[in-house]
Phi, psi and omega in degrees: 000128177272162180244145175296131181290337182268304187260354177064018173273157180291141177252128180289154175237152178278179184289348177266356178088016177272142185283145171270081187168212179220162175239126184245134171265140175268186184301330184276348180098004179282137182267137179234132177277133180235126181286161182296330178293318173290330176294325178289318188290318188239151174281162183303320182292322175299316182296319179292326178288334181278339180284000000 
């Protein structure tokens, strides 16, 4: 189970290991997992500024 980079809650995965949420790349190209709840609360620019 992966953890959300913003709220630190666990992100569920399907049977293939894909996240129920999204993965966002920052300016350096590093990938960050974001849960669907945080994705609903914040826009992409806000998420990137909080990382």
